[in-house]
N, CA, C and O of each residue as an XYZ file, in Angstrom:
764
protein
N      27.636    -25.308      3.869
C      26.325    -24.787      4.225
C      26.392    -23.259      4.278
O      27.299    -22.697      4.891
N      25.444    -22.599      3.646
C      25.427    -21.134      3.592
C      24.988    -20.572      4.923
O      24.108    -21.120      5.587
N      25.605    -19.481      5.303
C      25.221    -18.845      6.563
C      23.957    -18.039      6.363
O      23.541    -17.770      5.237
N      23.337    -17.648      7.509
C      22.111    -16.856      7.404
C      22.389    -15.489      6.797
O      21.515    -14.890      6.170
N      23.611    -15.001      6.986
C      23.999    -13.725      6.387
C      23.982    -13.831      4.869
O      23.492    -12.937      4.178
N      24.533    -14.952      4.349
C      24.525    -15.173      2.912
C      23.096    -15.318      2.393
O      22.789    -14.858      1.293
N      22.227    -15.950      3.167
C      20.840    -16.117      2.731
C      20.145    -14.758      2.676
O      19.302    -14.537      1.807
N      20.483    -13.845      3.588
C      19.898    -12.508      3.549
C      20.294    -11.807      2.246
O      19.455    -11.204      1.577
N      21.588    -11.893      1.894
C      22.059    -11.254      0.667
C      21.412    -11.893     -0.567
O      21.086    -11.203     -1.533
N      21.231    -13.219     -0.523
C      20.592    -13.907     -1.643
C      19.149    -13.407     -1.793
O      18.707    -13.106     -2.902
N      18.420    -13.321     -0.679
C      17.043    -12.807     -0.705
C      17.010    -11.367     -1.214
O      16.150    -10.995     -2.012
N      17.954    -10.572     -0.742
C      18.017     -9.171     -1.160
C      18.260     -9.077     -2.672
O      17.600     -8.297     -3.359
N      19.195     -9.862     -3.184
C      19.501     -9.836     -4.622
C      18.292    -10.268     -5.448
O      18.051     -9.723     -6.525
N      17.533    -11.240     -4.951
C      16.310    -11.653     -5.646
C      15.280    -10.519     -5.648
O      14.573    -10.308     -6.634
N      15.208     -9.796     -4.531
C      14.286     -8.657     -4.455
C      14.708     -7.565     -5.436
O      13.860     -6.951     -6.084
N      16.010     -7.321     -5.547
C      16.506     -6.317     -6.501
C      16.167     -6.743     -7.928
O      15.770     -5.916     -8.749
N      16.326     -8.039     -8.221
C      16.005     -8.542     -9.553
C      14.515     -8.350     -9.853
O      14.148     -7.951    -10.958
N      13.665     -8.635     -8.868
C      12.224     -8.438     -9.046
C      11.914     -6.957     -9.269
O      11.075     -6.613    -10.101
N      12.593     -6.083     -8.525
C      12.390     -4.635     -8.700
C      12.789     -4.214    -10.111
O      12.112     -3.392    -10.729
N      13.880     -4.771    -10.623
C      14.308     -4.451    -11.986
C      13.284     -4.953    -13.009
O      12.995     -4.271    -13.992
N      12.739     -6.151    -12.768
C      11.690     -6.675    -13.653
C      10.486     -5.733    -13.682
O       9.929     -5.452    -14.743
N      10.100     -5.257    -12.514
C       8.950     -4.355    -12.416
C       9.235     -3.046    -13.153
O       8.373     -2.516    -13.853
N      10.455     -2.534    -12.985
C      10.834     -1.301    -13.680
C      10.727     -1.490    -15.188
O      10.250     -0.605    -15.899
N      11.175     -2.651    -15.673
C      11.054     -2.954    -17.097
C       9.602     -3.024    -17.540
O       9.245     -2.526    -18.608
N       8.766     -3.645    -16.714
C       7.336     -3.750    -17.052
C       6.683     -2.375    -17.084
O       5.831     -2.105    -17.930
N       7.088     -1.503    -16.155
C       6.535     -0.144    -16.142
C       6.960      0.596    -17.414
O       6.170      1.345    -17.989
N       8.201      0.388    -17.851
C       8.676      1.025    -19.085
C       7.908      0.513    -20.298
O       7.663      1.262    -21.244
N       7.523     -0.780    -20.271
C       6.780     -1.369    -21.386
C       5.356     -0.827    -21.497
O       4.718     -0.970    -22.540
N       4.859     -0.209    -20.431
C       3.468      0.293    -20.442
C       3.216      1.244    -21.590
O       2.103      1.300    -22.113
N       4.240      2.001    -21.995
C       4.038      2.981    -23.068
C       3.748      2.314    -24.408
O       3.187      2.944    -25.305
N       4.125      1.040    -24.552
C       3.873      0.349    -25.816
C       2.453     -0.207    -25.903
O       2.039     -0.682    -26.961
N       1.703     -0.151    -24.801
C       0.332     -0.641    -24.801
C      -0.623      0.502    -25.127
O      -0.287      1.669    -24.923
N      -1.821      0.172    -25.636
C      -2.813      1.228    -25.861
C      -3.207      1.882    -24.538
O      -2.959      1.330    -23.465
N      -3.817      3.049    -24.622
C      -4.179      3.800    -23.412
C      -5.115      3.008    -22.508
O      -5.047      3.126    -21.284
N      -5.979      2.211    -23.098
C      -6.885      1.389    -22.303
C      -7.162      0.107    -23.059
O      -6.774     -0.053    -24.216
N      -7.836     -0.798    -22.383
C      -8.154     -2.068    -23.010
C      -7.771     -3.222    -22.102
O      -7.075     -3.033    -21.104
N      -8.226     -4.420    -22.451
C      -7.994     -5.568    -21.574
C      -6.515     -5.924    -21.433
O      -6.072     -6.313    -20.352
N      -5.756     -5.795    -22.511
C      -4.322     -6.128    -22.437
C      -3.591     -5.150    -21.520
O      -2.722     -5.547    -20.743
N      -3.945     -3.889    -21.614
C      -3.344     -2.865    -20.754
C      -3.695     -3.125    -19.295
O      -2.844     -3.007    -18.413
N      -4.951     -3.480    -19.048
C      -5.382     -3.767    -17.673
C      -4.670     -4.988    -17.113
O      -4.278     -4.997    -15.946
N      -4.499     -6.023    -17.939
C      -3.788     -7.227    -17.485
C      -2.343     -6.893    -17.138
O      -1.806     -7.369    -16.138
N      -1.725     -6.069    -17.976
C      -0.333     -5.684    -17.736
C      -0.201     -4.889    -16.436
O       0.687     -5.149    -15.624
N      -1.092     -3.922    -16.252
C      -1.064     -3.109    -15.024
C      -1.325     -3.982    -13.805
O      -0.709     -3.787    -12.757
N      -2.227     -4.937    -13.934
C      -2.527     -5.841    -12.829
C      -1.314     -6.700    -12.481
O      -1.027     -6.931    -11.306
N      -0.613     -7.165    -13.494
C       0.601     -7.969    -13.258
C       1.663     -7.136    -12.541
O       2.353     -7.630    -11.649
N       1.786     -5.872    -12.939
C       2.760     -4.995    -12.280
C       2.378     -4.799    -10.816
O       3.227     -4.898     -9.931
N       1.101     -4.521    -10.562
C       0.646     -4.317     -9.183
C       0.894     -5.560     -8.337
O       1.331     -5.465     -7.190
N       0.611     -6.726     -8.915
C       0.806     -7.980     -8.188
C       2.282     -8.152     -7.822
O       2.603     -8.538     -6.698
N       3.180     -7.865     -8.773
C       4.611     -8.006     -8.506
C       5.088     -6.991     -7.464
O       5.951     -7.303     -6.643
N       4.532     -5.787     -7.496
C       4.905     -4.786     -6.494
C       4.478     -5.250     -5.108
O       5.219     -5.080     -4.140
N       3.292     -5.833     -5.008
C       2.813     -6.347     -3.727
C       3.711     -7.480     -3.233
O       4.045     -7.539     -2.050
N       4.101     -8.375     -4.136
C       5.004     -9.470     -3.766
C       6.332     -8.904     -3.291
O       6.898     -9.372     -2.303
N       6.825     -7.901     -3.997
C       8.100     -7.288     -3.618
C       7.988     -6.623     -2.243
O       8.915     -6.700     -1.437
N       6.863     -5.976     -1.979
C       6.658     -5.370     -0.661
C       6.694     -6.409      0.449
O       7.253     -6.166      1.518
N       6.096     -7.565      0.191
C       6.119     -8.655      1.170
C       7.536     -9.168      1.376
O       7.939     -9.468      2.500
N       8.285     -9.268      0.292
C       9.683     -9.702      0.411
C      10.508     -8.711      1.222
O      11.366     -9.102      2.013
N      10.241     -7.429      1.019
C      10.988     -6.421      1.783
C      10.650     -6.512      3.271
O      11.528     -6.354      4.119
N       9.379     -6.766      3.587
C       9.005     -6.951      4.988
C       9.733     -8.156      5.572
O      10.194     -8.117      6.713
N       9.835     -9.218      4.790
C      10.542    -10.420      5.225
C      12.026    -10.127      5.434
O      12.621    -10.573      6.415
N      12.616     -9.378      4.509
C      14.030     -8.990      4.654
C      14.247     -8.149      5.905
O      15.258     -8.292      6.593
N      13.284     -7.266      6.193
C      13.392     -6.419      7.385
C      13.414     -7.281      8.649
O      14.214     -7.043      9.553
N      12.543     -8.270      8.706
C      12.511     -9.122      9.896
C      13.738    -10.024      9.949
O      14.244    -10.306     11.035
N      14.226    -10.481      8.795
C      15.450    -11.290      8.771
C      16.652    -10.478      9.241
O      17.558    -11.004      9.887
N      16.646     -9.204      8.911
C      17.765     -8.339      9.266
C      17.959     -8.269     10.768
O      19.090     -8.211     11.250
N      16.856     -8.275     11.512
C      16.975     -8.201     12.967
C      17.427     -9.536     13.555
O      17.921     -9.585     14.681
N      17.257    -10.625     12.790
C      17.643    -11.953     13.291
C      19.046    -12.369     12.880
O      19.668    -13.208     13.531
N      19.545    -11.773     11.788
C      20.856    -12.155     11.272
C      21.942    -11.528     12.135
O      21.947    -10.315     12.348
N      22.856    -12.346     12.631
C      23.968    -11.764     13.399
C      24.915    -11.032     12.446
O      25.511    -11.640     11.556
N      25.040     -9.749     12.641
C      25.870     -8.936     11.750
C      27.335     -9.123     12.108
O      27.698     -9.292     13.272
N      28.161     -9.087     11.080
C      29.597     -9.192     11.320
C      30.091     -7.925     12.007
O      30.893     -7.982     12.938
N      29.604     -6.786     11.538
C      29.967     -5.516     12.151
C      28.739     -4.606     12.131
O      27.774     -4.844     11.405
N      28.808     -3.566     12.944
C      27.716     -2.591     12.955
C      27.667     -1.848     11.626
O      26.593     -1.482     11.148
N      28.833     -1.631     11.036
C      28.904     -0.963      9.741
C      28.160     -1.781      8.680
O      27.426     -1.226      7.864
N      28.357     -3.110      8.698
C      27.678     -3.981      7.749
C      26.167     -3.939      7.968
O      25.398     -3.915      7.007
N      25.747     -3.930      9.225
C      24.314     -3.874      9.547
C      23.718     -2.568      9.028
O      22.636     -2.578      8.441
N      24.398     -1.460      9.231
C      23.913     -0.160      8.739
C      23.870     -0.133      7.213
O      22.950      0.438      6.627
N      24.860     -0.746      6.570
C      24.887     -0.806      5.110
C      23.665     -1.558      4.593
O      23.029     -1.137      3.626
N      23.341     -2.678      5.249
C      22.189     -3.469      4.817
C      20.878     -2.718      5.069
O      19.954     -2.777      4.257
N      20.810     -2.019      6.192
C      19.613     -1.223      6.464
C      19.429     -0.154      5.390
O      18.314      0.091      4.931
N      20.533      0.478      4.995
C      20.468      1.496      3.942
C      20.037      0.885      2.607
O      19.218      1.456      1.888
N      20.596     -0.280      2.289
C      20.229     -0.965      1.046
C      18.727     -1.254      1.036
O      18.045     -1.026      0.037
N      18.228     -1.758      2.161
C      16.810     -2.099      2.268
C      15.940     -0.847      2.187
O      14.897     -0.851      1.533
N      16.367      0.213      2.849
C      15.622      1.473      2.828
C      15.561      2.048      1.407
O      14.514      2.529      0.973
N      16.672      1.996      0.698
C      16.706      2.510     -0.678
C      15.787      1.704     -1.590
O      15.087      2.264     -2.434
N      15.795      0.380     -1.411
C      14.932     -0.466     -2.237
C      13.468     -0.213     -1.908
O      12.625     -0.194     -2.804
N      13.158     -0.017     -0.621
C      11.769      0.257     -0.234
C      11.304      1.594     -0.840
O      10.161      1.712     -1.283
N      12.188      2.587     -0.855
C      11.855      3.877     -1.456
C      11.557      3.704     -2.945
O      10.615      4.291     -3.476
N      12.370      2.896     -3.601
C      12.167      2.633     -5.031
C      10.813      1.956     -5.263
O      10.095      2.302     -6.200
N      10.471      0.993     -4.408
C       9.195      0.285     -4.531
C       8.033      1.253     -4.308
O       7.040      1.203     -5.035
N       8.147      2.125     -3.318
C       7.090      3.107     -3.058
C       6.911      4.042     -4.253
O       5.787      4.429     -4.573
N       8.008      4.405     -4.912
C       7.921      5.252     -6.098
C       7.222      4.510     -7.235
O       6.401      5.083     -7.952
N       7.558      3.226     -7.392
C       6.890      2.442     -8.441
C       5.397      2.325     -8.133
O       4.563      2.430     -9.032
N       5.069      2.108     -6.865
C       3.659      1.980     -6.474
C       2.916      3.287     -6.729
O       1.778      3.275     -7.196
N       3.554      4.409     -6.425
C       2.880      5.686     -6.645
C       2.729      5.976     -8.137
O       1.798      6.675     -8.537
N       3.628      5.449     -8.962
C       3.498      5.580    -10.410
C       2.206      4.931    -10.888
O       1.563      5.414    -11.821
N       1.834      3.830    -10.239
C       0.614      3.107    -10.618
C      -0.572      3.480     -9.743
O      -1.591      2.789     -9.753
N      -0.452      4.560     -8.989
C      -1.517      5.001     -8.093
C      -1.909      3.931     -7.085
O      -3.083      3.805     -6.737
N      -0.939      3.167     -6.617
C      -1.208      2.182     -5.564
C      -1.047      2.901     -4.236
O      -0.138      2.611     -3.458
N      -1.946      3.842     -3.994
C      -1.802      4.729     -2.844
C      -1.791      3.965     -1.532
O      -1.076      4.351     -0.607
N      -2.558      2.898     -1.427
C      -2.564      2.173     -0.161
C      -1.209      1.568      0.136
O      -0.825      1.448      1.300
N      -0.474      1.181     -0.908
C       0.842      0.598     -0.698
C       1.838      1.684     -0.327
O       2.594      1.545      0.635
N       1.833      2.760     -1.093
C       2.812      3.814     -0.876
C       2.582      4.540      0.438
O       3.537      5.015      1.053
N       1.345      4.633      0.873
C       1.041      5.377      2.088
C       1.022      4.529      3.349
O       0.774      5.051      4.436
N       1.277      3.238      3.227
C       1.237      2.381      4.400
C       2.225      2.869      5.457
O       1.898      2.932      6.642
N       3.442      3.213      5.017
C       4.433      3.686      5.976
C       4.055      5.051      6.547
O       4.265      5.303      7.734
N       3.503      5.929      5.721
C       3.156      7.249      6.232
C       1.942      7.196      7.149
O       1.776      8.066      8.004
N       1.097      6.191      6.983
C      -0.089      6.086      7.813
C       0.246      5.567      9.209
O      -0.181      6.143     10.209
N       0.999      4.494      9.272
C       1.297      3.876     10.564
C       2.749      4.005     10.971
O       3.130      3.529     12.040
N       3.564      4.631     10.154
C       4.977      4.694     10.439
C       5.636      3.449      9.879
O       4.951      2.466      9.594
N       6.945      3.468      9.716
C       7.611      2.303      9.160
C       7.458      1.111     10.084
O       7.466      1.237     11.309
N       7.318     -0.048      9.461
C       7.151     -1.262     10.260
C       8.512     -1.687     10.791
O       9.332     -2.237     10.056
N       8.738     -1.433     12.044
C       9.965     -1.874     12.700
C       9.535     -2.817     13.799
O       8.977     -2.402     14.815
N       9.800     -4.089     13.582
C       9.364     -5.100     14.532
C      10.555     -5.475     15.409
O      11.305     -6.397     15.090
N      10.714     -4.780     16.474
C      11.825     -5.112     17.352
C      11.409     -6.230     18.282
O      10.234     -6.376     18.618
N      12.361     -6.995     18.682
C      12.111     -8.126     19.564
C      11.720     -7.604     20.947
O      12.446     -6.811     21.546
N      10.575     -8.052     21.445
C      10.064     -7.568     22.730
C      11.030     -7.894     23.865
O      11.175     -7.118     24.809
N      11.670     -9.016     23.769
C      12.596     -9.408     24.841
C      13.794     -8.467     24.912
O      14.257     -8.136     26.004
N      14.296     -8.035     23.762
C      15.465     -7.159     23.774
C      15.129     -5.797     24.366
O      16.008     -5.123     24.903
N      13.866     -5.384     24.274
C      13.467     -4.086     24.841
C      13.363     -4.150     26.362
O      13.458     -3.125     27.037
N      13.170     -5.345     26.898
C      12.959     -5.458     28.337
C      14.210     -5.872     29.104
O      14.204     -5.888     30.334
N      15.280     -6.207     28.390
C      16.504     -6.643     29.059
C      17.040     -5.519     29.933
O      17.207     -4.385     29.483
N      17.304     -5.854     31.182
C      17.906     -4.901     32.111
C      16.933     -3.937     32.759
O      17.360     -3.021     33.462
N      15.636     -4.115     32.546
C      14.657     -3.219     33.151
C      14.126     -3.820     34.444
O      13.870     -5.021     34.530
N      13.968     -2.970     35.439
C      13.327     -3.436     36.675
C      11.817     -3.233     36.534
O      11.335     -2.881     35.458
N      11.071     -3.455     37.620
C       9.608     -3.356     37.543
C       9.139     -1.980     37.087
O       8.255     -1.871     36.237
N       9.730     -0.935     37.650
C       9.294      0.409     37.250
C       9.677      0.690     35.797
O       8.960      1.406     35.097
N      10.785      0.142     35.344
C      11.185      0.291     33.953
C      10.217     -0.419     33.018
O       9.891      0.097     31.949
N       9.753     -1.607     33.419
C       8.780     -2.347     32.624
C       7.457     -1.592     32.529
O       6.830     -1.534     31.471
N       7.046     -1.012     33.669
C       5.810     -0.225     33.670
C       5.962      0.976     32.731
O       5.046      1.296     31.974
N       7.115      1.633     32.786
C       7.377      2.767     31.892
C       7.358      2.341     30.436
O       6.819      3.049     29.585
N       7.950      1.172     30.141
C       7.952      0.652     28.781
C       6.531      0.353     28.324
O       6.166      0.659     27.189
N       5.729     -0.244     29.200
C       4.338     -0.533     28.861
C       3.577      0.758     28.556
O       2.794      0.817     27.607
N       3.813      1.784     29.364
C       3.142      3.070     29.125
C       3.565      3.668     27.788
O       2.750      4.226     27.054
N       4.859      3.539     27.489
C       5.360      4.056     26.216
C       4.715      3.307     25.052
O       4.296      3.919     24.069
N       4.636      1.983     25.166
C       4.023      1.181     24.101
C       2.554      1.542     23.947
O       2.055      1.668     22.829
N       1.853      1.712     25.083
C       0.442      2.087     25.014
C       0.281      3.464     24.377
O      -0.676      3.687     23.636
N       1.201      4.393     24.653
C       1.159      5.725     24.048
C       1.348      5.618     22.536
O       0.645      6.271     21.764
N       2.316      4.778     22.121
C       2.543      4.584     20.688
C       1.297      3.984     20.030
O       0.915      4.386     18.931
N       0.667      3.017     20.711
C      -0.547      2.409     20.171
C      -1.680      3.435     20.096
O      -2.436      3.465     19.125
N      -1.791      4.271     21.126
C      -2.817      5.320     21.112
C      -2.600      6.277     19.939
O      -3.550      6.664     19.258
N      -1.330      6.655     19.711
C      -1.019      7.541     18.590
C      -1.407      6.886     17.262
O      -1.972      7.529     16.377
N      -1.091      5.593     17.143
C      -1.466      4.863     15.927
C      -2.963      4.803     15.750
O      -3.470      4.943     14.637
N      -3.678      4.594     16.847
C      -5.140      4.536     16.775
C      -5.728      5.894     16.407
O      -6.728      5.962     15.691
N      -5.121      6.971     16.888
C      -5.598      8.306     16.529
C      -5.420      8.560     15.028
O      -6.291      9.141     14.381
N      -4.284      8.118     14.485
C      -4.066      8.266     13.043
C      -5.083      7.425     12.275
O      -5.619      7.863     11.257
N      -5.341      6.226     12.764
C      -6.322      5.357     12.123
C      -7.711      5.990     12.182
O      -8.466      5.938     11.211
N      -8.044      6.593     13.339
C      -9.342      7.246     13.484
C      -9.494      8.375     12.471
O     -10.545      8.522     11.848
N      -8.427      9.180     12.309
C      -8.464     10.269     11.334
C      -8.715      9.732      9.929
O      -9.484     10.307      9.158
N      -8.058      8.626      9.611
C      -8.227      8.029      8.284
C      -9.646      7.511      8.099
O     -10.246      7.697      7.040
N     -10.183      6.860      9.130
C     -11.543      6.319      9.045
C     -12.561      7.452      8.899
O     -13.502      7.347      8.112
N     -12.373      8.524      9.650
C     -13.289      9.669      9.561
C     -13.220     10.288      8.171
O     -14.245     10.638      7.587
N     -12.005     10.421      7.646
C     -11.844     10.968      6.295
C     -12.539     10.075      5.271
O     -13.208     10.566      4.361
N     -12.378      8.763      5.426
C     -13.031      7.814      4.516
C     -14.546      7.911      4.632
O     -15.260      7.810      3.635
N     -15.032      8.107      5.858
C     -16.478      8.248      6.075
C     -17.007      9.462      5.321
O     -18.041      9.389      4.659
N     -16.278     10.594      5.429
C     -16.727     11.810      4.752
C     -16.728     11.619      3.232
O     -17.622     12.106      2.541
N     -15.736     10.920      2.727
C     -15.684     10.659      1.287
C     -16.869      9.783      0.887
O     -17.521     10.035     -0.125
N     -17.145      8.743      1.698
C     -18.271      7.843      1.403
C     -19.592      8.601      1.423
O     -20.455      8.359      0.578
N     -19.763      9.517      2.379
C     -20.996     10.304      2.445
C     -21.133     11.209      1.218
O     -22.226     11.373      0.676
N     -20.016     11.792      0.791
C     -20.049     12.652     -0.401
C     -20.401     11.830     -1.644
O     -21.169     12.276     -2.496
N     -19.834     10.634     -1.737
C     -20.151      9.756     -2.864
C     -21.628      9.377     -2.822
O     -22.289      9.342     -3.859
N     -22.152      9.092     -1.620
C     -23.565      8.741     -1.466
C     -24.461      9.885     -1.934
O     -25.435      9.659     -2.652
N     -24.131     11.121     -1.525
C     -24.916     12.280     -1.963
C     -24.884     12.412     -3.488
O     -25.902     12.676     -4.127
N     -23.706     12.222     -4.043
C     -23.562     12.325     -5.492
C     -24.387     11.247     -6.194
O     -25.031     11.520     -7.207
N     -24.369     10.031     -5.663
C     -25.160      8.945     -6.250
C     -26.656      9.227     -6.147
O     -27.407      8.962     -7.086
N     -27.088      9.764     -5.006
C     -28.501     10.120     -4.864
C     -28.908     11.175     -5.888
O     -29.979     11.086     -6.488
N     -28.055     12.167     -6.084
C     -28.321     13.206     -7.076
C     -28.424     12.596     -8.477
O     -29.340     12.917     -9.235
N     -27.487     11.725     -8.808
C     -27.499     11.095    -10.129
C     -28.737     10.212    -10.297
O     -29.314     10.143    -11.383
N     -29.136      9.548     -9.234
C     -30.343      8.713     -9.298
C     -31.565      9.576     -9.596
O     -32.392      9.221    -10.436
N     -31.677     10.711     -8.907
C     -32.802     11.619     -9.160
C     -32.763     12.148    -10.597
O     -33.795     12.230    -11.263
N     -31.577     12.503    -11.064
C     -31.444     13.006    -12.437
C     -31.846     11.939    -13.453
O     -32.525     12.229    -14.438
N     -31.421     10.713    -13.202
C     -31.773      9.619    -14.121
C     -33.277      9.355    -14.073
O     -33.896      9.110    -15.108
N     -33.866      9.402    -12.882
C     -35.316      9.220    -12.774
C     -36.056     10.313    -13.530
O     -37.016     10.034    -14.248
N     -35.606     11.582    -13.369
C     -36.223     12.694    -14.107
C     -36.079     12.487    -15.610
O     -37.031     12.696    -16.362
N     -34.914     12.086    -16.042
C     -34.677     11.839    -17.459
C     -35.584     10.716    -17.955
O     -36.155     10.810    -19.041
N     -35.712      9.674    -17.174
C     -36.586      8.553    -17.537
C     -38.028      9.022    -17.684
O     -38.734      8.627    -18.612
N     -38.452      9.870    -16.752
C     -39.818     10.392    -16.801
C     -40.014     11.255    -18.047
O     -41.043     11.152    -18.714
N     -39.037     12.105    -18.366
C     -39.126     12.951    -19.555
C     -39.129     12.106    -20.827
O     -39.832     12.429    -21.785
N     -38.356     11.041    -20.840
C     -38.339     10.146    -22.001
C     -39.699      9.482    -22.171
O     -40.185      9.346    -23.294
N     -40.317      9.069    -21.069
C     -41.653      8.461    -21.142
C     -42.676      9.452    -21.692
O     -43.500      9.096    -22.534
N     -42.621     10.704    -21.211
C     -43.554     11.727    -21.687
C     -43.328     11.985    -23.180
O     -44.277     12.066    -23.960
N     -42.060     12.112    -23.558
C     -41.742     12.357    -24.965
C     -42.165     11.176    -25.826
O     -42.686     11.365    -26.925
N     -41.944      9.961    -25.336
C     -42.369      8.764    -26.059
C     -43.883      8.762    -26.260
O     -44.368      8.447    -27.346
N     -44.624      9.111    -25.213
C     -46.095      9.166    -25.317
C     -46.518     10.200    -26.340
O     -47.417      9.942    -27.140
N     -45.889     11.367    -26.331
C     -46.247     12.433    -27.284
C     -45.944     12.004    -28.713
O     -46.719     12.271    -29.631
N     -44.786     11.323    -28.892
C     -44.440     10.859    -30.234
C     -45.437      9.815    -30.735
O     -45.809      9.820    -31.908
N     -45.855      8.946    -29.868
C     -46.848      7.921    -30.255
C     -48.173      8.569    -30.659
O     -48.808      8.165    -31.632
N     -48.572      9.582    -29.889
C     -49.831     10.281    -30.219
C     -49.676     11.002    -31.546
O     -50.595     10.998    -32.365
N     -48.536     11.616    -31.764
C     -48.297     12.369    -33.002
C     -48.235     11.435    -34.203
O     -48.733     11.778    -35.275
N     -47.642     10.282    -34.044
C     -47.461      9.364    -35.164
C     -48.699      8.528    -35.462
O     -48.807      7.973    -36.556
N     -49.621      8.422    -34.538
C     -50.842      7.658    -34.782
C     -51.769      8.457    -35.685
O     -51.903      9.669    -35.518
N     -52.439      7.763    -36.683
C     -53.331      8.497    -37.604
C     -54.640      8.882    -36.960
O     -55.488      9.499    -37.605
């Protein structure tokens, strides 16, 4: 029976293989036309695989905290391997302008899901209260970053709305001018 450590390495190797497949698909993009349905399908397949790979990396991250490491050195080696692969995935995502994927870590910080019980071991009541305050502070900081992002998105949406209103007015004016020109042409062409 394989140990959980071996299963982590097996999962990691599968993730590396998927990353290599994606790299190959990105290289193949140059053989496709600049645009068209085939190009869009190919880009969509790449994006889908990058998303799957991101999910696998999240799974590996959570498995890493559950797998009993043989040594601290081995645990650090695996963390480095995972970090390097995540960096590679973020680079691939940014190549395809998958900004939401690449910026997920920069927006909320890296997803480190530590076990709540391990954080509370050995704390007395005042220590627990301090930990709760620290967690609430971290959540507040995350909410402030989220608020900044939402406000920025709001401003972009308002700018897009203004631009659409302008284009609507321009199209209406053009439509009106076309109607006037059409009427003049009809009058001119009638005997």
